[in-house]
Each structure stands twice: as C-alpha cells, then as structure tokens.
KOLKE-133440 format. One record per residue (C-alpha): x, y, z negated; residue in three letters; residue number from 1. Coordinates in Angstrom, 1 decimal. Example, Ala and Ser with C-alpha at 12.3 -4.5 7.8 and 13.67 -1.06 7.14 Angstrom:
2
NODE      px      py      pz  residuo  num
NODE    12.3    -4.5    -7.8      ala    1
NODE    13.7    -1.1    -7.1      ser    2
***
This chain:
221
NODE      px      py      pz  residuo  num
NODE     0.0     0.0     0.0      met    1
NODE     2.8     2.4    -0.9      lys    2
NODE     4.6     1.6     2.3      gln    3
NODE     1.5     2.4     4.4      cys    4
NODE     1.1     5.7     2.6      leu    5
NODE     4.7     6.5     3.2      phe    6
NODE     4.4     5.9     6.9      phe    7
NODE     1.2     8.0     7.1      leu    8
NODE     2.9    11.0     5.4      leu    9
NODE     6.0    10.6     7.6      leu   10
NODE     3.8    10.6    10.7      phe   11
NODE     1.7    13.7     9.8      phe   12
NODE     4.6    15.8     8.6      phe   13
NODE     6.7    15.0    11.7      asn   14
NODE     7.4    18.2    13.8      pro   15
NODE     6.8    16.3    17.0      leu   16
NODE     3.3    15.5    15.9      phe   17
NODE     2.5    19.2    15.5      tyr   18
NODE     4.0    20.0    18.9      tyr   19
NODE     2.0    17.4    20.6      ala   20
NODE    -1.2    18.5    18.8      leu   21
NODE    -0.5    22.1    19.7      gln   22
NODE     0.1    21.2    23.3      ala   23
NODE    -3.2    19.3    23.4      gln   24
NODE    -5.1    22.3    22.0      val   25
NODE    -3.5    24.6    24.5      glu   26
NODE    -4.3    22.2    27.3      asn   27
NODE    -7.9    22.2    26.3      gln   28
NODE    -8.0    26.0    26.1      asp   29
NODE    -6.4    26.1    29.6      glu   30
NODE    -8.9    23.8    31.0      asn   31
NODE   -11.8    25.6    29.5      ser   32
NODE   -10.7    28.9    31.1      ser   33
NODE   -10.4    27.5    34.6      leu   34
NODE   -13.1    28.6    37.0      val   35
NODE   -13.9    27.5    40.5      gln   36
NODE   -14.1    30.9    42.1      phe   37
NODE   -16.1    30.9    45.3      ser   38
NODE   -18.0    33.4    47.4      gly   39
NODE   -18.3    35.2    50.8      ile   40
NODE   -16.9    38.4    52.1      thr   41
NODE   -19.3    40.6    54.2      ile   42
NODE   -19.4    44.1    55.6      thr   43
NODE   -21.1    46.7    53.5      ala   44
NODE   -23.1    48.3    56.3      asp   45
NODE   -24.2    45.4    58.5      ser   46
NODE   -23.8    42.5    56.2      leu   47
NODE   -21.7    40.6    58.8      asn   48
NODE   -19.1    38.1    57.7      pro   49
NODE   -15.5    39.4    57.4      val   50
NODE   -13.4    36.5    58.5      pro   51
NODE    -9.8    35.8    57.4      tyr   52
NODE    -9.9    38.0    54.4      thr   53
NODE    -6.9    37.6    52.1      lys   54
NODE    -7.9    36.9    48.4      ile   55
NODE    -5.0    37.1    45.9      leu   56
NODE    -5.0    36.4    42.2      asp   57
NODE    -2.6    39.0    40.8      val   58
NODE    -2.2    37.1    37.5      ile   59
NODE    -1.3    33.6    38.8      ser   60
NODE    -0.2    34.8    42.3      his   61
NODE    -2.3    32.3    43.9      arg   62
NODE    -5.2    32.7    46.3      gly   63
NODE    -6.6    31.8    49.7      thr   64
NODE    -8.1    33.2    52.9      asn   65
NODE   -11.7    33.3    53.9      ser   66
NODE   -12.7    31.2    56.9      asp   67
NODE   -14.4    32.4    60.1      val   68
NODE   -17.7    32.8    58.3      asn   69
NODE   -16.1    34.8    55.4      gly   70
NODE   -16.4    31.9    52.9      tyr   71
NODE   -13.6    31.3    50.3      phe   72
NODE   -13.1    29.1    47.2      ser   73
NODE   -10.1    28.5    44.9      phe   74
NODE    -9.4    27.8    41.2      val   75
NODE    -8.7    30.8    39.0      ala   76
NODE    -8.9    31.8    35.3      his   77
NODE   -11.3    34.0    33.4      lys   78
NODE   -10.3    37.6    33.2      lys   79
NODE    -8.1    37.3    36.2      asp   80
NODE    -7.9    40.2    38.7      thr   81
NODE    -8.6    39.2    42.3      val   82
NODE    -7.8    41.6    45.2      ile   83
NODE    -9.6    41.3    48.6      phe   84
NODE    -7.7    42.7    51.6      thr   85
NODE    -8.6    42.6    55.3      ala   86
NODE    -7.4    44.4    58.4      leu   87
NODE    -9.6    47.4    59.0      gly   88
NODE   -11.2    47.4    55.6      tyr   89
NODE   -10.5    49.0    52.3      lys   90
NODE    -8.9    46.8    49.6      pro   91
NODE   -11.3    45.8    46.8      val   92
NODE   -10.4    44.4    43.3      ser   93
NODE   -12.6    42.2    41.1      phe   94
NODE   -12.1    40.9    37.5      ile   95
NODE   -13.5    37.5    36.8      ile   96
NODE   -15.7    37.9    33.7      pro   97
NODE   -14.8    35.9    30.6      asp   98
NODE   -18.5    35.5    29.6      thr   99
NODE   -19.0    32.6    32.1      ile  100
NODE   -20.6    29.6    30.5      thr  101
NODE   -19.9    27.3    33.4      lys  102
NODE   -16.7    26.5    35.1      gln  103
NODE   -17.7    28.0    38.5      lys  104
NODE   -18.5    31.5    39.6      tyr  105
NODE   -19.9    32.8    42.9      ser  106
NODE   -19.4    36.2    44.4      leu  107
NODE   -20.7    38.2    47.4      ile  108
NODE   -18.0    40.7    48.0      gln  109
NODE   -18.8    43.8    50.1      leu  110
NODE   -16.0    45.1    52.3      met  111
NODE   -16.1    48.8    53.4      thr  112
NODE   -14.6    49.7    56.8      ala  113
NODE   -11.5    51.8    56.8      asp  114
NODE    -9.9    53.9    59.5      thr  115
NODE    -6.3    53.2    60.3      leu  116
NODE    -4.3    56.1    61.6      thr  117
NODE    -1.2    54.9    63.5      leu  118
NODE     1.8    57.0    64.3      ala  119
NODE     2.0    58.3    67.8      ala  120
NODE     4.1    56.2    70.1      ala  121
NODE     5.9    58.0    73.0      ile  122
NODE     7.0    55.8    75.9      ile  123
NODE     9.5    57.0    78.4      phe  124
NODE    10.3    55.4    81.7      pro  125
NODE    14.0    55.9    81.2      trp  126
NODE    16.1    53.8    78.7      pro  127
NODE    18.5    56.6    77.8      thr  128
NODE    18.8    60.4    77.8      leu  129
NODE    21.5    60.3    80.4      glu  130
NODE    19.2    58.4    82.8      asp  131
NODE    16.5    61.0    82.2      phe  132
NODE    18.9    63.8    83.0      lys  133
NODE    20.0    62.1    86.2      arg  134
NODE    16.5    61.4    87.3      ala  135
NODE    15.4    64.9    86.6      phe  136
NODE    18.3    66.5    88.6      leu  137
NODE    17.8    64.1    91.5      glu  138
NODE    14.0    64.4    91.7      thr  139
NODE    12.7    65.8    95.0      lys  140
NODE     9.7    68.0    94.3      ile  141
NODE     7.1    67.6    97.0      pro  142
NODE     6.0    70.6    99.1      asp  143
NODE     2.8    72.4    98.2      asp  144
NODE     0.2    73.2   100.7      asp  145
NODE     1.6    76.6   101.5      leu  146
NODE     5.1    75.2   102.2      glu  147
NODE     3.6    72.5   104.4      ile  148
NODE     1.6    75.0   106.4      ala  149
NODE     4.7    77.2   106.8      arg  150
NODE     6.7    74.3   108.2      lys  151
NODE     4.0    73.3   110.5      asn  152
NODE     3.6    76.8   111.9      leu  153
NODE     7.3    77.4   112.7      met  154
NODE     7.6    78.7   116.3      ala  155
NODE    10.6    76.5   117.2      ala  156
NODE     8.9    73.3   116.0      asp  157
NODE     5.7    74.2   117.8      ile  158
NODE     7.6    74.8   121.0      arg  159
NODE     9.5    71.5   120.7      met  160
NODE     6.3    69.6   120.0      met  161
NODE     4.6    71.2   123.0      ala  162
NODE     7.5    70.2   125.3      glu  163
NODE     7.7    66.7   124.1      asp  164
NODE     4.0    66.1   123.6      tyr  165
NODE     2.5    63.8   126.2      pro  166
NODE    -0.5    64.8   128.3      met  167
NODE    -3.9    64.1   127.0      asp  168
NODE    -6.9    63.0   129.1      ala  169
NODE    -7.9    66.5   130.1      ser  170
NODE    -4.4    67.4   131.3      met  171
NODE    -4.1    64.1   133.2      asn  172
NODE    -7.5    64.9   134.9      tyr  173
NODE    -6.4    68.4   135.7      arg  174
NODE    -3.1    67.1   137.3      asn  175
NODE    -5.0    64.5   139.3      tyr  176
NODE    -7.5    67.1   140.6      ile  177
NODE    -4.7    69.5   141.6      asp  178
NODE    -3.0    66.8   143.6      asn  179
NODE    -6.2    65.8   145.3      gln  180
NODE    -7.0    69.4   146.1      thr  181
NODE    -3.5    70.1   147.5      ser  182
NODE    -3.7    67.0   149.7      arg  183
NODE    -7.2    67.8   151.0      leu  184
NODE    -6.1    71.4   151.6      tyr  185
NODE    -3.4    70.2   154.1      tyr  186
NODE    -5.5    67.5   155.6      ala  187
NODE    -4.7    67.0   159.3      gly  188
NODE    -1.5    69.1   159.2      gln  189
NODE     2.0    68.8   157.9      ile  190
NODE     2.3    69.7   154.3      gln  191
NODE     5.1    72.3   153.7      pro  192
NODE     8.1    71.3   151.7      tyr  193
NODE     9.3    73.7   148.9      asn  194
NODE    12.9    73.0   149.7      ile  195
NODE    12.5    75.5   152.5      phe  196
NODE    10.4    77.9   150.4      asn  197
NODE    12.5    81.0   149.4      pro  198
NODE    10.1    81.8   146.5      phe  199
NODE    10.5    78.3   145.1      ala  200
NODE    14.3    78.7   145.3      trp  201
NODE    14.0    82.0   143.4      ala  202
NODE    12.0    80.3   140.6      gln  203
NODE    14.4    77.4   140.4      phe  204
NODE    17.4    79.8   140.1      ile  205
NODE    15.7    81.8   137.4      lys  206
NODE    14.7    78.7   135.4      ala  207
NODE    18.3    77.5   135.6      trp  208
NODE    19.6    80.8   134.2      lys  209
NODE    17.1    80.7   131.4      asp  210
NODE    18.4    77.2   130.4      gly  211
NODE    15.1    75.4   130.9      lys  212
NODE    17.0    72.4   132.4      phe  213
NODE    19.1    71.8   129.3      lys  214
NODE    18.4    68.7   127.1      ser  215
NODE    16.6    69.1   123.8      gln  216
NODE    19.8    68.6   121.8      lys  217
NODE    21.6    71.3   123.7      glu  218
NODE    18.8    73.7   123.2      arg  219
NODE    18.9    73.1   119.4      leu  220
NODE    22.6    74.0   119.2      lys  221
***
C-alpha cells in the first residue's frame, strides 16, 4: 500500500506531468478557437461576384483566394484580422468575432470599386537620344500646298512639260484634218516642196539661231 502511494505521489509531482497537462489544455483551447471561415466576395453596387480576391489572415499569415464565383473558405482563429484585396477594388479588413458559438462562420464581403491612376508612359520610336537627333536632322519636311503650287507653276517646268507632252486625241485629230486638207487642196496638181520655199528657209534659219533644235539637256545648261 505504501509503495503504491509513493508511486502516485511521484507521478503527480513529476514536472513532465505538468508540462503534458498544460500542453493538453492549451491544445484544447487552440482547437476551441479554430473557425472554418467561409464566405463570398461581391461588388457593393451590382452584387456581382468578385473572383480571385486575395484573403489574408494577418495574424497567422495564412489565407486563400476566392474562386471564379467569389467563394472562399479556410481555417482561421477567433479575433483574427482578415484583409480582402482585389485588383480594381479598395482593400477591406474584417475581424472575426470571438463570440462565435460554433466553429464555423460565414461572411458576405462587399467590395467597393477603386480607380487606379497609372503614371503616364511616353513611348519613343528611337532607342537613344542620339538616334532621335540624327532622325530629326535628316527628316525631310514635305512641301505644303503653297510650295507644291509654286513648283507646278514654274515657267521652265511648264515649257518642258509642253514640249515633251504627247499629243492628246484633239491634237491628233487636228493634225489629221490639216494633212487631209492640204492633200485635198493640191489634188490634181504637184504639191510644192518647202525646200525651194525661201520663206521656209528663213523660218528654219531663225529657229536655228534661237536654239530650238538643241536637245533638252543642252537647253537646261
């Protein structure tokens, strides 16, 4: 009998027994504070689901993401602070109440839309500043309407185009009618040759002196 009492006293007063008992009590308290935290994230104005919302428990640094329908579920503790963040929405925090009688809690979290202001991005077609300088100096500015009209109305250019421009339909018709008229005018008689016409020789010599028989390149010199 005394031996049994000795072993019982030795067992109860052993420090390992107290540590084991304390760990068991703490484990029971830990399990009693666990909560299956579930819910859905929706927009505050249209009540549409907010998919892929990030839910983070700032105490345990654990969390999850909502699915495509905005639903989420993970294990948390009472009195933990949970932060909801989503792209295009303002972050929202929620504290899990400690007055929960059951080990599960559901929440409908409203998300308010937020306007994101991004910094202005300026895109240049040149990779470096030196390339920009070179492109700027070598850029050929196109002529405006006034400059185009001035070039088109230059007398020398108009004269060159008139000399090189082929005959149109009306000019061909006029040439054909002139030839027919000349041939009918001398019908039944010998047509005179201009090689024996002194007036034709005078016009030829004058045109020669005026340089009308020079080539186009020589006239431009």
